[in-house]
C-alpha positions as CSV (number, residue, x, y, z in Angstrom):
1,M,0.4,-16.7,36.3
2,D,2.8,-18.5,33.9
3,R,4.3,-16.9,30.9
4,W,2.0,-18.7,28.4
5,Q,-1.1,-17.3,30.2
6,A,0.5,-13.8,30.4
7,M,1.1,-13.9,26.6
8,R,-2.5,-14.8,26.1
9,V,-3.6,-11.9,28.3
10,F,-1.3,-9.5,26.4
11,V,-2.7,-10.6,23.0
12,Q,-6.3,-10.2,24.3
13,V,-5.6,-6.7,25.6
14,V,-4.3,-5.6,22.2
15,D,-7.2,-7.3,20.4
16,S,-9.8,-5.8,22.8
17,G,-8.2,-2.3,22.7
18,G,-7.9,-2.0,26.5
19,F,-7.4,-3.7,29.9
20,A,-11.0,-3.5,31.0
21,P,-12.5,-5.0,27.8
22,A,-9.9,-7.8,27.8
23,A,-10.8,-8.5,31.5
24,K,-14.4,-9.1,30.5
25,V,-13.4,-11.5,27.7
26,L,-11.0,-13.4,29.9
27,H,-13.3,-13.4,33.0
28,M,-10.6,-11.7,35.0
29,S,-10.5,-8.5,37.1
30,P,-8.9,-5.4,35.4
31,P,-6.2,-5.2,38.0
32,S,-5.2,-8.8,37.3
33,V,-5.0,-8.1,33.6
34,T,-2.8,-5.0,34.2
35,R,-0.5,-7.0,36.6
36,A,-0.1,-9.8,34.0
37,V,1.0,-7.4,31.3
38,S,3.3,-5.5,33.7
39,R,4.9,-8.8,34.8
40,L,5.5,-9.8,31.2
41,E,7.2,-6.4,30.5
42,S,9.4,-6.9,33.5
43,L,10.4,-10.4,32.4
44,I,11.2,-9.2,28.9
45,G,12.8,-6.1,30.1
46,T,11.1,-3.6,27.8
47,R,7.9,-1.7,27.4
48,L,5.3,-3.4,25.2
49,L,2.4,-1.0,25.4
50,V,2.1,2.8,25.7
51,R,-0.9,3.6,27.9
52,T,-2.8,6.8,28.1
53,T,-6.2,7.6,29.7
54,R,-7.8,7.4,26.2
55,S,-5.7,5.0,24.1
56,L,-3.5,1.9,24.1
57,K,-0.7,1.6,21.6
58,L,2.0,-1.0,20.9
59,T,5.6,0.0,21.0
60,A,8.0,-1.0,18.3
61,A,9.1,-3.9,20.5
62,G,5.5,-4.7,21.3
63,E,4.6,-5.1,17.6
64,G,7.3,-7.7,17.0
65,Y,6.5,-9.5,20.3
66,M,2.7,-9.5,19.4
67,A,3.4,-11.3,16.1
68,D,5.6,-13.9,18.0
69,C,2.9,-14.3,20.7
70,R,0.3,-15.1,18.1
71,R,2.5,-17.6,16.4
72,I,3.5,-19.3,19.6
73,L,0.0,-19.5,21.0
74,A,-1.3,-20.9,17.7
75,E,1.4,-23.6,17.7
76,I,0.5,-24.5,21.3
77,A,-3.2,-24.7,20.3
78,E,-2.3,-26.9,17.3
79,A,-0.1,-29.2,19.5
80,E,-3.0,-29.7,21.9
81,A,-5.5,-30.3,19.1
82,N,-3.1,-32.8,17.5
83,A,-2.8,-34.7,20.8
84,A,-6.5,-34.7,21.2
85,G,-7.1,-36.0,17.7
86,S,-8.7,-32.8,16.4
87,F,-6.7,-33.1,13.1
88,T,-9.4,-35.5,11.9
89,H,-12.2,-33.2,13.2
90,P,-11.4,-29.5,12.6
91,A,-12.4,-27.3,15.4
92,G,-11.8,-23.8,16.7
93,L,-11.7,-20.3,15.2
94,L,-10.6,-19.6,11.6
95,T,-10.2,-16.1,10.3
96,V,-10.7,-15.6,6.5
97,T,-10.0,-12.5,4.5
98,A,-10.9,-11.6,0.9
99,P,-11.7,-8.5,-1.2
100,A,-15.0,-7.0,0.1
101,L,-17.3,-7.7,-2.9
102,F,-15.7,-11.0,-3.9
103,G,-15.9,-12.1,-0.3
104,R,-19.6,-11.3,0.0
105,I,-20.5,-12.8,-3.4
106,H,-18.4,-15.9,-3.6
107,V,-16.4,-16.6,-0.3
108,L,-19.3,-16.2,2.2
109,P,-21.5,-18.9,0.7
110,V,-18.5,-21.3,0.8
111,I,-18.0,-20.4,4.5
112,L,-21.6,-21.0,5.3
113,D,-21.5,-24.5,3.8
114,F,-18.2,-25.1,5.6
115,L,-19.7,-24.2,9.0
116,D,-22.7,-26.6,8.3
117,L,-20.2,-29.4,7.6
118,Y,-18.0,-28.8,10.6
119,P,-20.2,-27.8,13.7
120,A,-17.1,-27.4,15.9
121,M,-15.7,-24.6,13.7
122,Q,-16.1,-20.9,14.1
123,V,-15.2,-18.5,11.2
124,K,-14.5,-14.8,11.4
125,T,-14.6,-12.9,8.1
126,V,-12.3,-9.9,7.2
127,F,-13.6,-8.7,3.9
128,V,-11.6,-5.6,3.0
129,D,-10.3,-3.9,-0.2
130,R,-6.6,-3.8,0.9
131,V,-3.7,-6.2,1.1
132,T,-3.7,-7.8,4.5
133,N,-0.7,-9.2,6.4
134,L,-1.7,-12.7,7.6
135,V,0.9,-13.0,10.3
136,E,0.8,-9.5,11.8
137,E,-3.0,-9.3,11.7
138,G,-3.6,-12.9,13.0
139,L,-5.4,-14.1,9.8
140,D,-5.5,-17.8,8.8
141,V,-6.5,-17.8,5.1
142,A,-6.7,-15.1,2.4
143,V,-8.3,-15.1,-1.0
144,R,-6.1,-12.9,-3.2
145,I,-6.9,-11.6,-6.7
146,A,-3.5,-10.6,-8.0
147,S,-0.2,-12.0,-9.3
148,L,1.6,-12.9,-6.1
149,P,5.2,-11.9,-5.3
150,A,7.6,-14.4,-3.8
151,S,6.9,-14.9,-0.1
152,G,6.9,-17.4,2.6
153,L,3.1,-18.0,2.1
154,V,1.6,-21.1,0.6
155,A,-0.6,-20.3,-2.4
156,R,-3.1,-22.5,-4.3
157,R,-4.3,-21.1,-7.5
158,I,-8.0,-21.6,-8.0
159,G,-8.5,-19.7,-11.3
160,S,-8.4,-16.2,-12.8
161,I,-10.6,-13.2,-13.4
162,R,-11.0,-11.0,-16.4
163,Q,-10.8,-7.2,-16.5
164,V,-13.7,-6.0,-18.6
165,L,-14.8,-2.7,-20.2
166,C,-18.5,-2.3,-20.2
167,G,-21.4,0.1,-20.5
168,S,-25.2,0.0,-20.7
169,P,-27.2,-0.8,-23.9
170,D,-28.8,2.7,-23.6
171,Y,-25.4,4.4,-23.6
172,F,-24.3,2.4,-26.7
173,A,-27.6,3.3,-28.5
174,R,-26.8,7.0,-27.9
175,Q,-23.0,7.1,-28.3
176,G,-22.2,4.1,-30.4
177,E,-19.8,1.2,-29.6
178,P,-16.0,1.5,-29.5
179,K,-14.4,-0.9,-32.0
180,K,-10.8,-0.5,-30.8
181,P,-9.2,0.9,-27.6
182,E,-8.3,4.2,-29.4
183,D,-12.0,4.9,-29.9
184,L,-12.4,5.5,-26.1
185,A,-11.1,9.0,-26.6
186,G,-14.6,9.9,-27.9
187,H,-16.5,8.4,-25.0
188,R,-17.5,9.4,-21.5
189,M,-15.3,7.4,-18.9
190,I,-16.1,6.5,-15.3
191,G,-12.9,6.2,-13.2
192,R,-12.4,4.2,-10.0
193,D,-10.4,5.8,-7.3
194,G,-7.4,3.5,-6.6
195,L,-8.5,0.9,-9.2
196,F,-8.6,1.4,-13.0
197,G,-8.8,5.1,-12.1
198,H,-5.4,5.9,-13.7
199,S,-4.9,8.4,-16.5
200,E,-3.8,5.6,-18.8
201,W,-5.4,2.2,-19.3
202,L,-3.6,-0.8,-20.8
203,F,-5.0,-3.2,-23.3
204,G,-3.8,-6.4,-25.1
205,K,-2.5,-9.7,-23.8
206,D,1.0,-8.1,-23.3
207,S,-0.5,-4.8,-22.1
208,S,1.2,-3.1,-25.0
209,I,-1.7,-0.9,-26.0
210,R,-1.8,2.3,-23.9
211,V,-4.8,4.6,-24.0
212,P,-5.0,8.0,-22.2
213,I,-8.1,8.2,-20.1
214,S,-9.8,11.4,-18.8
215,A,-12.5,10.4,-16.4
216,R,-15.0,13.2,-15.5
217,L,-16.5,11.0,-12.9
218,I,-14.3,9.2,-10.4
219,C,-16.0,6.9,-7.9
220,N,-14.6,5.8,-4.6
221,T,-16.6,2.5,-4.5
222,N,-17.3,-0.2,-7.0
223,D,-21.0,0.0,-6.3
224,A,-21.1,3.7,-7.3
225,A,-19.1,3.1,-10.5
226,I,-21.4,0.2,-11.5
227,A,-24.5,2.2,-10.8
228,A,-23.2,5.0,-13.0
229,A,-22.5,2.6,-15.8
230,V,-25.9,0.9,-15.5
231,A,-27.5,4.4,-15.5
232,G,-25.9,4.9,-18.9
233,W,-23.7,7.8,-18.0
234,G,-20.5,6.3,-19.4
235,L,-18.1,3.4,-19.8
236,S,-15.9,1.9,-17.1
237,R,-13.7,-1.1,-16.4
238,F,-14.3,-3.7,-13.7
239,Q,-13.2,-7.1,-12.6
240,S,-15.6,-9.5,-14.3
241,Y,-17.1,-10.9,-11.1
242,Q,-18.1,-7.4,-9.9
243,V,-20.5,-6.9,-12.8
244,A,-21.5,-10.5,-13.6
245,P,-25.1,-10.0,-12.4
246,E,-25.5,-6.8,-14.5
247,I,-24.0,-8.5,-17.6
248,Q,-26.2,-11.6,-17.1
249,A,-29.3,-9.4,-16.7
250,G,-28.4,-7.4,-19.8
251,R,-28.0,-4.1,-17.9
252,L,-24.3,-3.9,-19.0
253,R,-22.5,-5.2,-22.1
254,V,-18.9,-6.0,-22.5
255,M,-16.9,-4.2,-25.1
256,L,-13.4,-4.7,-26.7
257,A,-13.2,-8.3,-25.3
258,E,-10.6,-9.1,-27.9
259,Y,-8.3,-6.4,-26.5
260,E,-8.5,-7.5,-22.9
261,R,-5.3,-8.0,-20.8
262,E,-4.3,-11.3,-19.4
263,P,-6.8,-12.5,-16.7
264,V,-5.7,-11.8,-13.1
265,P,-5.0,-15.0,-11.1
266,V,-7.0,-15.9,-8.0
267,H,-5.3,-17.7,-5.1
268,I,-6.1,-19.1,-1.7
269,V,-3.2,-18.3,0.6
270,H,-2.1,-19.3,4.1
271,A,1.0,-19.0,6.2
272,Q,3.6,-21.8,6.0
273,G,4.6,-23.6,9.1
274,R,5.9,-26.9,10.4
275,M,2.4,-28.2,10.4
276,V,-0.7,-26.8,8.8
277,S,-3.7,-26.8,11.2
278,A,-6.6,-29.1,10.5
279,R,-9.0,-26.2,10.2
280,V,-6.8,-24.3,7.7
281,R,-6.2,-27.5,5.6
282,A,-9.9,-28.5,5.7
283,F,-11.1,-25.0,4.7
284,V,-8.5,-24.5,1.9
285,D,-9.4,-27.9,0.4
286,F,-13.1,-27.3,0.8
287,A,-13.0,-23.7,-0.6
288,A,-10.8,-24.5,-3.6
289,E,-13.2,-27.2,-4.7
290,R,-16.4,-25.2,-4.1
291,L,-15.1,-22.0,-5.7
292,R,-14.2,-24.0,-8.9
293,R,-17.5,-25.7,-9.2
294,R,-19.9,-23.3,-7.6
295,A,-22.8,-22.2,-9.9
296,G,-22.0,-19.0,-11.6
297,V,-18.3,-18.9,-10.5
298,N,-17.0,-21.1,-13.3
299,A,-18.0,-18.3,-15.8
300,E,-15.7,-16.0,-13.8
301,L,-12.9,-18.3,-12.7
302,S,-10.9,-20.3,-15.2
303,K,-10.2,-23.8,-13.9
304,G,-6.8,-25.0,-13.1
305,R,-4.3,-24.9,-10.3
C-alpha cells in the first residue's frame, strides 16, 4: 500500500472513530486497516493514535498530521478533477457549516437548489452554534454571522443582520412600551445563555449606551427564549432572522429600533489555496446570489459585498 493510500486510511479511521468502522467504509479487512496505520506510523517515526479497547484518540503529532493529510488528499483530488475537466462540472462532496437556525432557515434551501442544479454534487451540512475551524474539521464553506478577524480565509460579505429587542403585543398591553433603553429597568427580561445573556446590554450605533440587565429567565436555546417572548412573559433580544416569522405574523413587535447597534455582517468563508475547487467556487457564487435575492431574506440581509 502506497503512502497516499495509507494517509487515506488514516483519515477514514479518525473520521469513523475506529478501525473496524473504517474497514467497512473502505471495503477492507480490519487487520489491513490496522497494518496500514501502523506502517504509516513507522514511516513517520511517531505515534499518531492512542488506542484503547474502548476509544481512539489522536496524539498531538497526530492532530497536526491529520490536518496535513486532509489538505494533501484534497489537493490530489482537485488535481485529478482538474485533469478530468471537472472544473467546468462540479462534482464530489462539499461540507457546509452555518449557525444552526440560520442554516436551517436560509442555507438549507440554497443547498437543495444547488444539488438540483449539479447532480454530481453531494453536500454534508454541519449546522452548529459554535465557531468551527475549517481546516482542522475538514469543512469547505462556512456562513459566519460576525465581524471577522484577520485570517488566511477568503470571505465574501453577503449582507448584515440586525439585533432586535422585541416582545409580544399582549406583554406591551399589560406592561407598556419602553421608549428608551433606560426604561428596560422596569421590564421583565429574558436572557439567552451565551448570547445576549450578559448582565449589560449595549445600544446605539457606537454601542455607547450601556444598560444593566437582570434576567429572571435565562434560556439555553433560541427556541425557548422566542417561545417565552411570544407567550408574553417578557422582553428579549435576538438576531433579526431568528424572529422574522414571529414579527411578520404579529406575534412579536420590535422596540427601540432607533437605538439598535450596528448590524452584524454576514460572510461566506472558505479556505485559501493555490486553486479553489470547482465545487467550492460554484457553491459560493450560487449561495451568495441566492441569499441576497431569496424571498424573505432581503428583509434580513442588507445588500452589498
